[in-house]
C-alpha positions, -999 to 999 in steps of 0.1 A, spaced: -563 -766 -286 -533 -746 -298 -506 -764 -318 -474 -775 -301 -452 -749 -286 -426 -756 -313 -452 -749 -340 -463 -717 -323 -426 -706 -320 -420 -714 -356 -450 -694 -368 -439 -663 -349 -402 -668 -358 -411 -669 -395 -429 -636 -392 -400 -617 -375 -391 -596 -405 -427 -585 -412 -439 -583 -375 -430 -547 -366 -445 -532 -397 -479 -550 -390 -480 -545 -352 -507 -518 -350 -527 -535 -322 -495 -546 -304 -483 -509 -303 -516 -496 -291 -519 -521 -263 -482 -521 -254 -481 -483 -252 -512 -482 -230 -496 -507 -206 -462 -489 -206 -479 -457 -195 -492 -474 -163 -457 -479 -150 -456 -447 -131 -430 -454 -104 -394 -460 -114 -378 -493 -107 -350 -492 -82 -314 -486 -92 -297 -519 -103 -331 -535 -109 -338 -563 -134 -366 -558 -160 -380 -587 -180 -399 -584 -213 -417 -617 -214 -426 -627 -249 -404 -600 -263 -408 -608 -300 -387 -585 -321 -376 -565 -290 -395 -533 -297 -406 -529 -261 -374 -545 -247 -355 -516 -262 -379 -491 -248 -378 -506 -213 -340 -506 -214 -339 -469 -224 -365 -458 -200 -354 -476 -168 -316 -480 -174 -319 -514 -157 -305 -548 -164 -330 -557 -192 -338 -593 -203 -358 -601 -234 -374 -636 -232 -391 -654 -260 -398 -690 -271 -391 -683 -308 -354 -684 -319 -363 -665 -350 -377 -636 -331 -348 -635 -307 -323 -634 -336 -341 -605 -351 -343 -587 -317 -306 -593 -310 -296 -578 -343 -315 -546 -335 -310 -543 -297 -280 -528 -279 -254 -553 -265 -265 -544 -230 -298 -563 -234 -297 -600 -225 -317 -622 -248 -331 -655 -234 -348 -683 -253 -372 -698 -228 -407 -711 -221 -428 -686 -201 -443 -715 -182 -408 -725 -169 -386 -695 -166 -349 -701 -160 -348 -672 -135 -341 -674 -98 -368 -668 -72 -374 -632 -63 -348 -619 -88 -369 -596 -110 -383 -561 -103 -406 -556 -133 -421 -580 -157 -437 -566 -189 -456 -589 -212 -475 -576 -242 -499 -599 -260 -480 -631 -253 -499 -650 -226 -529 -658 -249 -507 -681 -269 -496 -702 -239 -510 -736 -232 -511 -729 -195 -517 -691 -187 -521 -700 -150 -486 -715 -150 -472 -683 -166 -488 -661 -138 -474 -685 -111 -439 -682 -127 -442 -644 -126 -453 -646 -89 -422 -668 -82 -396 -646 -99 -408 -612 -88 -392 -596 -58 -414 -582 -30 -426 -549 -43 -420 -560 -79 -444 -550 -106 -462 -571 -132 -479 -558 -164 -496 -582 -187 -519 -576 -218 -539 -603 -235 -567 -610 -260 -600 -623 -248 -632 -640 -261 -648 -618 -287 -616 -610 -306 -620 -612 -344 -657 -620 -340 -665 -606 -374 -639 -629 -390 -653 -658 -371 -688 -652 -383 -677 -648 -419 -658 -681 -418 -686 -699 -401 -709 -691 -430 -683 -699 -456 -668 -731 -441 -691 -743 -412 -673 -775 -405 -638 -761 -401 -625 -735 -376 -603 -707 -389 -601 -682 -360 -582 -687 -327 -604 -689 -296 -595 -670 -264 -605 -671 -228 -634 -650 -216 -628 -618 -196 -647 -633 -166 -626 -665 -166 -593 -647 -170 -601 -622 -142 -611 -651 -119 -578 -669 -126 -558 -638 -120 -574 -630 -87 -568 -666 -75 -531 -664 -82 -524 -627 -78 -546 -613 -50 -557 -577 -53 -546 -575 -90 -561 -547 -110 -579 -559 -142 -596 -540 -170 -608 -548 -205 -618 -528 -236 -630 -535 -271 -606 -521 -297 -615 -518 -334 -591 -514 -363 -599 -504 -398 -589 -524 -429 -596 -518 -466 -607 -555 -471 -610 -587 -452 -579 -600 -471 -559 -571 -458 -569 -583 -423 -558 -619 -431 -525 -606 -445 -518 -586 -414 -524 -617 -392 -501 -637 -414 -474 -609 -412 -477 -611 -374 -475 -649 -372 -509 -648 -356 -528 -671 -379 -550 -699 -367 -530 -722 -344 -553 -751 -335 -536 -785 -336 -564 -797 -359 -561 -769 -384 -563 -778 -420 -529 -788 -434 -537 -778 -470 -545 -743 -484 -582 -732 -481 -601 -736 -513 -603 -703 -533 -641 -706 -534 -644 -707 -496 -620 -678 -492 -640 -658 -517 -672 -666 -498 -657 -656 -465 -648 -622 -480 -683 -618 -493 -697 -627 -459 -675 -603 -439 -696 -572 -427 -688 -542 -448 -688 -506 -436 -712 -481 -451 -684 -460 -465 -663 -490 -476 -638 -511 -459 -642 -533 -428 -634 -533 -391 -620 -560 -369 -628 -562 -332 -601 -571 -306 -612 -577 -270 -582 -564 -251 -574 -571 -215 -547 -555 -192 -535 -568 -158 -515 -547 -133 -501 -561 -100 -475 -553 -75 -462 -581 -53 -467 -573 -16 -437 -563 5 -427 -588 31 -442 -580 65 -414 -577 91 -415 -601 120 -421 -585 154 -416 -597 189 -444 -596 214 
C-alpha cells in the first residue's frame, strides 16, 4: 500500500528542483500522448494538466491551445516551482485528483502524464475526469503498469528478500478493465520502454531525483545497509557492452466524452 497522500506529495515536492533534469521517461511518454491530441480544443476552452508537477506540459498546453489552462497537483512544492516558471495566465491549483474542486462539465481537455499510478484510488480519478469533462471533451492519461522496473525488483529480491524496495503497479489487464467500466469505448494501449543507465546506482539516483522512490507505507524508515545495497548492484543484470537497462511498462489511455443526444419528439 502506498504511503499517505501527504507523504507522496512531500516526496515529489522535495524533488521539484531536480525533477525536470531527470524526467527522461516522463518526456518520452508525455510527448507521445501530446501527439495524439489531433483536434484543436474549442475557442475559450478550459484545459487541465492533472498532476502537473513542475508545469513542463502545462506550459506546452497553454502555448499550443491558447486556452484557459489549469495546472493541478497535490504537492505544494511542485506547484511553487511551476508557478515560478509559468506565465501568469496559467492557473495553479493544489488539489487531490480524486476530489477535484472543479464544476461538473466545465473542462474541455484533461491531460495527465504519469500521475494516476501514485493515487490510492485510480478509479476515483477516472470518475472525477468523467464528471468534470464537457460532452465532447477529451481525456489523455498515461501510467505505469506491472512489470515496471522488473530488473531492479529482481536484484533487490536477491539482496534483501524480506523487504520490498520497488513500487508495485496495476496490471495492464486490470487497468484496461477498470477503464472500460468507467469510460466506455476508451482506447487503450501499452508498450515496454527501456532506458539505459551506466550503473544501477545511476538508476536509483534518477528515481530519487524524480521523487519516485519506494512509497509503501511499510517501507524501512532507516537507510538500507551498505552491504545490501552493494549486493543489489552486483545482482542487477549487466549489459554485454557495459551498463544496465531498466524496463518501464507504459500505458496510455485516450477517450472522448460522448456528445449529448438531443431529445426528439415522436
